[in-house]
C-alpha positions in Angstrom: -23.4 10.6 -50.1 -27.1 11.8 -51.0 -28.3 14.8 -50.2 -30.9 13.6 -47.4 -27.7 12.0 -45.8 -25.9 14.7 -46.1 -28.2 17.1 -44.8 -28.7 15.1 -41.9 -24.9 14.7 -41.2 -24.6 18.7 -41.2 -27.8 18.7 -38.8 -25.5 16.4 -36.6 -22.9 18.3 -36.6 -24.7 21.5 -36.0 -26.3 20.4 -33.0 -22.8 19.0 -31.4 -21.4 22.1 -32.0 -23.6 24.1 -29.6 -23.8 21.5 -27.4 -19.8 21.4 -27.0 -19.6 25.1 -27.7 -18.4 27.5 -24.6 -20.8 29.6 -23.4 -20.8 33.2 -24.9 -20.8 36.0 -23.1 -24.1 37.6 -24.4 -26.0 34.3 -23.8 -24.7 33.2 -20.0 -27.2 34.5 -17.4 -25.5 34.2 -13.6 -27.2 33.5 -10.7 -24.6 36.6 -9.2 -23.7 39.4 -10.9 -20.1 40.4 -11.2 -19.2 43.2 -9.4 -17.5 45.7 -11.3 -14.8 48.6 -9.3 -12.5 51.2 -10.7 -10.8 51.4 -7.0 -11.2 48.2 -5.2 -12.6 44.7 -4.8 -13.1 42.9 -1.7 -14.5 39.5 -1.6 -14.7 36.4 1.1 -16.3 34.1 3.2 -18.9 36.2 4.8 -20.7 39.4 3.7 -19.8 41.0 7.5 -16.3 40.1 6.8 -16.2 41.8 2.8 -17.7 45.1 4.6 -14.7 44.9 6.9 -12.4 44.7 4.1 -14.0 47.6 2.3 -13.9 49.8 5.7 -10.3 49.9 5.3 -10.6 50.8 1.8 -12.7 53.5 2.9 -9.5 54.5 5.7 -7.4 55.0 2.3 -5.7 51.4 3.3 -4.6 49.6 0.3 -5.6 46.0 -0.5 -3.1 44.3 1.8 -4.6 46.1 4.8 -8.5 44.9 3.7 -7.2 41.5 3.3 -5.8 41.5 7.0 -9.1 42.8 8.1 -11.4 40.5 6.2 -9.1 38.0 7.7 -9.3 39.1 11.1 -13.1 39.2 11.1 -13.0 35.6 9.2 -12.0 34.3 12.1 -13.6 36.2 15.1 -16.6 34.8 13.1 -15.8 31.1 13.2 -16.0 31.4 9.0 -14.7 27.6 9.2 -11.6 28.6 11.1 -10.7 30.2 14.3 -7.5 32.2 15.2 -5.5 29.4 16.3 -5.5 28.2 12.7 -3.2 29.0 9.8 -2.8 31.2 6.6 -1.3 31.3 4.0 -1.2 33.9 0.8 0.3 35.6 -2.3 0.9 39.3 -2.8 1.5 41.0 -5.7 3.3 44.1 -5.1 3.1 46.7 -8.0 6.4 48.8 -6.5 8.6 45.4 -7.4 6.2 43.8 -9.8 6.9 40.4 -7.8 4.7 38.1 -6.6 5.3 37.0 -3.1 4.5 34.1 -0.6 3.0 34.3 3.1 4.0 30.6 4.9 2.1 30.9 8.4 1.3 27.4 8.5 1.6 26.1 12.3 4.1 23.4 12.9 4.3 20.3 14.9 4.9 20.8 18.9 7.5 19.7 21.1 6.6 16.0 21.6 4.5 15.6 18.8 6.3 12.2 17.2 5.1 9.1 15.4 6.3 7.1 18.6 3.7 9.3 20.6 0.8 8.7 18.5 1.4 5.0 17.7 1.5 4.3 21.5 -1.9 5.3 21.5 -2.6 3.0 18.6 -3.2 5.8 15.8 -2.4 5.6 12.5 -2.7 9.3 12.1 -3.1 12.2 14.2 -6.5 12.8 15.5 -8.6 14.8 13.3 -10.3 17.0 17.0 -8.7 17.9 19.8 -5.8 19.2 21.9 -3.6 16.7 20.3 -4.9 17.6 16.4 -3.5 21.0 16.9 -0.2 22.5 15.3 1.1 25.7 16.3 -0.9 28.8 15.8 0.0 30.8 12.8 -3.1 33.0 11.7 -2.1 36.2 14.2 1.6 36.1 13.1 0.8 35.9 9.1 -1.8 38.7 10.0 0.8 40.8 11.5 3.4 40.2 9.3 1.6 41.3 6.0 0.4 43.8 7.5 4.0 45.3 8.6 5.6 44.6 5.4 3.1 45.3 2.8 0.1 47.3 4.7 -0.4 50.9 5.6 -2.9 51.0 8.0 -1.9 50.2 11.6 -3.1 47.1 13.3 -5.3 49.2 16.1 -7.4 49.7 12.4 -7.1 46.7 10.9 -8.5 44.8 13.9 -11.0 47.2 14.7 -14.2 45.8 13.4 -13.1 41.9 14.2 -12.2 43.7 17.9 -16.0 45.2 18.0 -17.7 42.1 16.6 -15.8 40.3 19.7 -16.5 42.5 22.0 -20.1 44.0 21.6 -20.9 40.6 19.8 -22.4 40.4 16.1 -25.5 38.0 14.6 -24.4 34.6 14.5 -25.4 32.9 11.0 -27.1 30.0 10.5 -24.5 28.1 8.9 -22.0 29.0 12.6 -25.0 27.8 14.8 -25.3 24.1 12.7 -21.8 23.7 13.1 -21.9 24.5 16.6 -25.0 22.5 17.1 -23.6 19.5 15.0 -20.5 19.0 16.9 -21.9 20.3 20.7 -21.0 16.9 22.3 -17.3 17.3 21.3 -16.8 21.3 22.2 -18.5 19.8 25.6 -15.7 18.1 26.1 -13.4 20.9 26.5 -14.0 23.8 29.2 -13.4 27.0 27.6 -14.9 26.0 24.2 -18.1 24.9 26.5 -17.9 28.2 27.7 -17.6 30.2 24.6 -19.6 28.3 22.2 -22.5 26.6 24.3 -23.9 29.5 25.7 -27.4 27.9 26.5 -26.0 24.7 28.2 -28.8 22.4 29.3 -31.5 23.8 27.0 -32.8 22.0 24.1 -30.6 24.1 21.7 -27.3 24.5 23.3 -25.5 26.9 20.8 -26.6 30.8 19.8 -29.6 31.1 17.7 -29.3 32.1 14.3 -29.2 36.0 14.4 -28.3 35.8 18.1 -25.7 38.5 19.3 -22.4 36.1 19.9 -20.1 37.8 22.2 -16.6 36.6 22.8 -15.6 38.6 25.6 -12.0 36.3 26.1 -11.2 36.8 22.2 -12.1 40.4 22.6 -9.4 40.9 25.5 -6.6 39.1 23.5 -6.8 41.3 20.6 -7.4 44.5 22.8 -4.0 42.9 23.9 -2.0 43.3 20.6 -3.5 47.2 19.6 -2.0 48.0 23.3 1.6 46.6 22.7 1.4 48.5 18.8 0.4 51.4 20.8 2.6 51.4 23.6 5.5 50.7 20.9 4.6 53.6 19.2 4.5 56.1 22.2 8.4 54.6 23.1 9.1 56.1 19.6 8.8 52.9 17.3 8.2 53.2 13.4 4.6 51.6 12.2 6.5 48.6 11.4 8.2 48.0 14.8 4.9 48.5 16.6 3.2 45.6 15.1 5.8 43.3 15.5 5.4 44.4 18.7 2.2 43.0 19.2 3.9 39.9 17.4 5.6 39.5 20.3 3.6 39.3 22.6 1.2 37.1 21.3 4.3 35.0 20.6 6.4 35.1 23.3 4.5 37.4 25.7 1.6 36.8 28.4 -0.8 35.6 25.6 1.4 32.6 25.0 1.7 31.8 28.5 -2.2 31.7 29.0 -2.1 30.0 25.3 0.0 27.1 26.2 -1.5 27.0 30.1 -5.0 26.7 28.5 -3.7 24.0 25.6 -1.8 21.6 28.3 -5.0 21.7 30.4 -6.6 20.0 27.8 -3.5 17.5 26.9 -2.2 19.2 24.2 1.5 19.5 23.4 2.4 23.2 22.4 5.1 24.6 24.9 6.4 28.4 25.2 9.5 27.2 23.1 7.2 25.9 20.5 5.2 29.6 20.0 8.9 31.5 20.9 11.0 29.7 17.6 8.0 29.4 15.2 8.5 32.6 12.4 6.7 33.4 9.6 8.2 32.6 6.3 8.4 34.9 3.4 9.0 32.9 0.5 9.3 32.9 -3.6 6.5 31.4 -4.9 6.7 28.7 -8.1 5.4 28.7 -11.3 4.4 27.8 -14.7 3.1 29.6 -17.9 0.4 28.2 -19.6 -0.3 29.4 -23.3 1.5 32.5 -22.0 -0.1 33.2 -18.2 2.4 32.7 -15.8 0.5 30.9 -13.0 1.9 31.1 -9.2 1.2 29.1 -6.4 2.9 28.4 -2.6 5.1 25.8 -2.7 5.0 21.8 -1.7 3.9 22.6 1.9 0.6 23.2 0.5 -0.7 21.3 -3.0 -0.6 24.3 -4.6 2.1 22.8 -7.1 -1.0 20.3 -8.1 -2.2 22.9 -10.3 0.7 23.8 -12.1 1.5 20.1 -12.8 -1.8 19.4 -14.2 -1.7 22.6 -16.5 1.7 21.7 -17.5 0.1 18.0 -18.5 -2.7 20.1 -20.0 -0.9 22.2 -22.2 -0.3 18.9 -24.0 -3.6 18.5 -25.5 -6.6 20.8 -28.0 -9.2 21.3 -24.8 -11.7 23.8 -26.5 -11.6 21.1 -29.6 -12.5 18.9 -26.8 -15.7 20.8 -25.9 -16.7 22.2 -22.5 -17.5 19.9 -20.3 -17.9 16.9 -22.9 -16.9 13.3 -22.0 -13.6 13.6 -23.3 -12.4 16.6 -21.5 -14.0 15.3 -18.7 -12.2 12.4 -18.8 -8.7 14.3 -19.7 -9.3 16.8 -16.6 -9.7 13.5 -14.4 -6.6 11.8 -15.8 -4.3 14.7 -15.7 -5.2 15.6 -12.2 -4.8 11.7 -11.0 -1.3 11.7 -12.2 -0.7 15.6 -10.7 -2.4 14.5 -7.0 -0.5 11.2 -7.0 2.8 13.3 -7.3 1.1 15.4 -4.6 0.7 12.4 -2.5 4.3 10.7 -2.9 6.4 14.0 -2.8 5.1 17.1 -1.3 6.1 18.1 2.4 7.3 21.0 4.5 10.8 22.4 2.3 12.4 23.2 5.5 12.8 19.5 6.7 14.5 17.3 4.7 15.0 15.5 2.4 14.1 18.1 -0.4 10.8 18.0 -2.3 12.2 17.4 -6.4 9.8 20.1 -7.3 12.6 21.4 -10.5 11.5 17.8 -12.0 7.9 17.8 -10.7 7.2 21.2 -12.6 9.2 20.3 -15.9 7.6 20.6 -19.2 9.5 17.3 -20.2 8.1 15.8 -16.9 4.4 17.0 -17.5 5.2 15.3 -21.8 5.9 11.6 -20.2 3.0 11.7 -17.6 0.6 12.7 -20.2 1.7 9.7 -22.5 0.4 7.3 -19.3 -3.2 8.6 -20.0 -5.7 6.2 -21.1 -7.6 7.2 -23.6 -10.6 4.4 -23.4 -11.1 4.3 -19.5 -10.2 5.7 -16.0 -7.1 4.0 -14.5 -7.5 3.5 -10.4 -3.9 2.5 -10.4 -2.2 6.1 -11.1 1.2 6.0 -9.5 3.2 8.6 -8.6 6.2 9.2 -11.5 9.8 9.9 -10.7 10.5 13.3 -11.6 14.6 13.0 -10.5 15.7 13.0 -13.8 14.2 16.0 -15.0 16.4 17.7 -12.5 19.6 15.9 -13.2 19.2 13.4 -10.4 18.8 9.5 -9.2 15.6 9.0 -6.8 16.4 8.0 -3.3 13.1 6.5 -2.9 12.7 3.9 -5.6 12.2 1.2 -3.5 9.4 2.9 -1.7 7.6 4.1 -5.1 7.7 0.6 -6.6 5.5 -0.3 -3.8 3.3 2.4 -3.7 0.5 2.5 -2.1 1.5 0.9 0.7 -1.3 -1.1 2.7 -1.0 0.2 6.3 -1.7 -2.2 9.2 -4.8 -2.1 11.1 -4.5 0.0 14.2 -4.0 -1.8 17.4 -6.7 -0.1 19.0 -9.7 2.0 17.9 -8.6 5.6 17.6 -11.5 8.1 18.2 -12.0 10.6 15.8 -9.1 9.4 13.5 -10.5 6.5 11.4 -13.5 7.3 8.9 -15.3 4.0 7.7 -18.7 5.5 6.3 -19.1 7.5 2.9 -20.3 10.6 4.8 -17.3 10.6 6.9 -15.1 10.6 3.6 -17.1 13.1 2.1 -17.1 15.9 5.0 -13.4 15.3 5.7 -12.4 15.4 1.7 -14.2 18.5 1.6 -13.4 20.0 5.0 -13.7 23.5 4.2 -11.4 27.0 5.0 -12.4 30.5 3.8 -11.0 32.7 1.2 -10.0 36.4 0.6 -9.6 38.3 -2.3 -8.8 42.2 -2.5 -6.8 44.0 -5.2 -7.0 47.9 -5.1 -6.8 50.7 -8.6 -2.3 50.9 -7.6 -2.1 47.4 -8.9 -1.4 45.5 -4.8 -3.4 42.2 -5.2 -3.8 39.4 -2.3 -5.1 36.3 -2.3 -5.4 34.0 0.6 -6.4 30.9 2.0 -6.6 30.5 5.9 -8.1 28.1 7.6 -7.8 25.7 10.9 -9.6 26.1 14.2 -12.8 24.8 12.6 -15.9 24.0 14.9 -15.1 21.8 16.8 -11.9 23.3 17.9 -10.6 23.5 21.6 -9.9 27.1 22.7 -6.6 27.6 24.4 -7.7 29.1 27.7 -8.7 32.5 28.2 -7.4 33.8 25.1 -10.5 32.7 22.7 -8.0 31.4 20.6 -9.6 28.2 18.8 -7.0 26.2 17.7 -5.9 24.5 14.4 -6.5 21.0 13.3 -4.0 20.3 11.0 -1.9 17.8 12.6 -4.3 15.1 11.1 -2.3 15.5 7.4 0.7 14.5 8.7 1.9 11.0 7.4 3.7 8.4 9.9 5.0 5.8 7.5 7.9 6.9 4.7 6.4 4.0 2.5 3.3 6.7 2.3 5.1 10.2 1.9 8.8 10.3 3.0 8.8 14.0 2.9 5.9 14.8 5.2 6.2 12.8 8.0 5.7 13.7 11.5 8.2 15.7 13.1 8.1 18.2 15.9 9.3 21.6 14.4 7.8 20.8 11.2 4.8 21.9 8.8 2.3 19.3 7.6 1.4 19.3 4.1 -1.8 21.7 3.7 -4.3 21.7 1.4 -4.8 25.3 1.2 -3.7 26.8 -2.0 -4.2 30.6 -2.8 -3.4 31.5 -6.8 -2.2 34.2 -8.5 -1.9 34.7 -12.4 -0.2 37.6 -14.4 -0.4 37.8 -18.3 2.5 40.0 -20.0 3.7 40.8 -16.7 0.6 42.5 -15.3 -2.0 40.7 -12.6 -4.6 39.0 -14.7 -6.3 36.7 -12.1 -6.6 36.3 -8.3 -8.5 33.2 -7.4 -9.2 30.8 -4.4 -11.6 28.8 -3.0 -12.3 26.3 0.3 -13.1 22.6 0.4 -10.2 20.6 1.0 -9.2 18.0 -1.6 -11.4 19.7 -3.8 -9.5 23.3 -3.9 -7.2 22.5 -6.8 -9.3 20.5 -8.9 -11.6 23.5 -8.6 -9.2 25.8 -9.4 -7.6 24.3 -12.1 -11.8 24.3 -14.1 -12.1 27.8 -13.0 -8.8 28.9 -14.7 -9.3 27.0 -18.0 -12.7 27.9 -17.6 -12.0 31.6 -18.4 -9.0 30.9 -20.2 -9.7 28.2 -22.8 -13.7 28.9 -22.9 -14.0 32.6 -22.8 -16.2 32.9 -19.7 -16.6 35.7 -16.9 -15.1 35.1 -13.5 -18.8 35.0 -12.4 -19.8 32.6 -15.2 -17.0 30.5 -14.3 -17.1 30.9 -10.2 -21.0 29.1 -11.1 -19.7 26.7 -14.1 -20.5 23.1 -13.6 -16.9 21.4 -12.3 -16.2 17.6 -11.7 -14.8 16.3 -8.7 -12.2 13.1 -8.4 -11.7 11.4 -5.0 -8.9 9.4 -6.4 -6.0 11.1 -4.7 -5.6 9.9 -1.1 -7.6 12.1 1.3 -5.4 14.9 3.1 -7.2 14.6 6.5 -9.1 11.6 8.5 -7.7 8.2 7.2 -6.1 9.2 4.0 -8.1 7.1 2.0 -9.0 7.4 -1.8 -11.5 6.3 -3.7 -10.6 5.5 -7.3 -13.1 6.0 -10.1 -15.5 8.2 -8.1 -16.2 11.4 -9.9 -18.6 13.8 -8.9 -20.9 15.6 -11.8 -23.5 19.1 -11.9 -26.7 17.5 -11.9 -27.9 19.0 -15.3 -24.6 16.9 -17.1 -26.7 15.2 -20.3 -27.4 11.5 -20.4 -25.3 10.6 -23.4 -22.1 12.3 -21.4 -23.4 10.4 -18.1 -23.6 6.7 -20.4 -20.1 7.4 -22.3 -18.2 8.5 -18.6 -19.7 4.7 -16.9 -18.2 3.2 -20.2 -15.0 4.6 -19.0 -15.7 3.0 -15.6 -16.5 5.8 -13.4 -18.6 6.1 -10.6 -20.7 8.7 -11.0 -22.8 11.1 -8.3 -24.4 14.1 -9.0 -25.0 17.9 -6.8 -27.2 20.7 -7.9 -24.1 22.7 -7.8 -20.0 21.9 -7.7 -18.2 24.9 -8.4 -16.4 25.4 -5.3 -17.1 28.2 -3.5 -14.6 29.9 -5.7 -13.6 33.9 -5.7 -11.8 36.2 -7.7 -10.8 38.8 -9.5 -10.4 39.5 -13.4 -8.6 42.9 -13.9 -9.6 44.3 -17.0 -6.7 46.7 -18.3 -7.9 48.0 -21.2 -10.4 50.0 -19.6 -9.0 50.2 -16.1 -11.2 48.2 -14.4 -11.5 45.0 -11.7 -14.1 42.3 -11.9 -15.1 40.2 -9.0 -17.0 36.8 -8.7 -18.2 34.3 -5.9 -19.9 31.5 -6.2 -23.7 31.3 -6.0 -23.6 29.1 -2.4 -22.2 29.6 0.3 -21.8 32.4 1.9 -19.1 33.7 -0.2 -19.7 37.8 -0.8 -17.7 40.6 -2.2 -18.5 44.6 -2.3 -16.5 46.8 -4.8 -16.2 50.2 -5.6 
């Protein structure tokens, strides 16, 4: 080769290296600064709610106290959830150096059977309304977390939320838009109409941005919880017993009675027995190791193990050498996620109901290697199917016949089911990204909390005079075992949810705490966030703002549960040569200005003894540190 050719080749190599190189820490400018704290960090979906967490730290509380206060505040603010929704969390306990899972997902009520909904002509339970509701989980989850791992009283932790409900808080623009968008649905339900549409008959029937929004019924419910705690303390009960007395009042006392009355008035199914039987589960989470980093997720009642399965598959590849968001890297991510999500769609469900999910096989490194061999490196595979993890745990798959026929083609419904079928791409994406909120808290004593509460979002049915907006999680069940034999609707069973907090330990110490809102996009965003930090050296804020991709090839967990194989969302700044290569590989691309979540995270800088907090640069997610 002549000198000119050598120089040209060297120059091309240099340009390629610059394009594909990971962002350098000193060069990357972020829209928001990293939060630096020495003593604590509190991050959640609303700035006011983050302030509630900071108030608990100022009272001397720990990260669990702060997380519970933020949960109460975000539920009060209708930040895509209400008090009747569900809560799931991972907590790192520095005393035992263990990660604990909190399962506070509600269950299908009495009478919620496949036959019940099929007689109504539905292929799935509805998206909205009283028949979409599972039992409330957030109140119980908050109180059990606080009783077991917090330090403050329920009165202190509920203080900010109670003040916001009783005296009102300035309604934010996002909540106003949601109410106005769904006001026709809200008008169908008496108590939702009374609470959320204070200007009924006017041009704008919901609150105005900045208007002080008061919820007296909810305030009365929160006061009853505090009253139950204080009465128990006066009777000589200890802190934990007093908080659990409030728990009993919600699930077995006068609050339960009014909640059930209100639900049944609207045509819902929840009974007093359903509330009394339900309980929060303290669980051992599942985990995997990625290059020596232990990553913890909740088990198969949510989609958390998807992240672990994808990491196991990706560990077989040299991701860093591919270059951040190169066509090869994006294709590899997409295919690995498709393989993991296909398993989610068939094998995940409530572990407290038979059949037992094959999690040991699903999380096997050898199973991951066998799945990685299926990747087509030249083009997208729109027909990715669930694998067979049973041999990797020494068993025979009892569902081989269903697996061979998967995915099934369900029959058309006998008659239209209002609120249960989506047809437009706008509706598909709305349900796919169905939001929640997230909460991250950590303190200098070593407590770490990652929470992704949800449910009871607008438009929610408010249950009588409780002020409690009910969950809509029933829609995540299937009614045909051919779709997923582990997630078929039954009374008392939890639907397989999308909600998915994350914790990672390195050398036995907290390394990352991270979570995100956004339905089926959650695990995708969290996977990329983690790889951005671990493989490409980004800070938590850089990674939270970074350009992610979104696949729609898995089955939607909401609405009509349809997939969109090959559909890929990219950040607008993806260069044309990457777009061209992905198009050649069979991808149908759309583009957005921001594709990162919004993600929240805390990084633990052990050499300096400090905490780094990050939150994506869109949405209302914000944090405070000290």
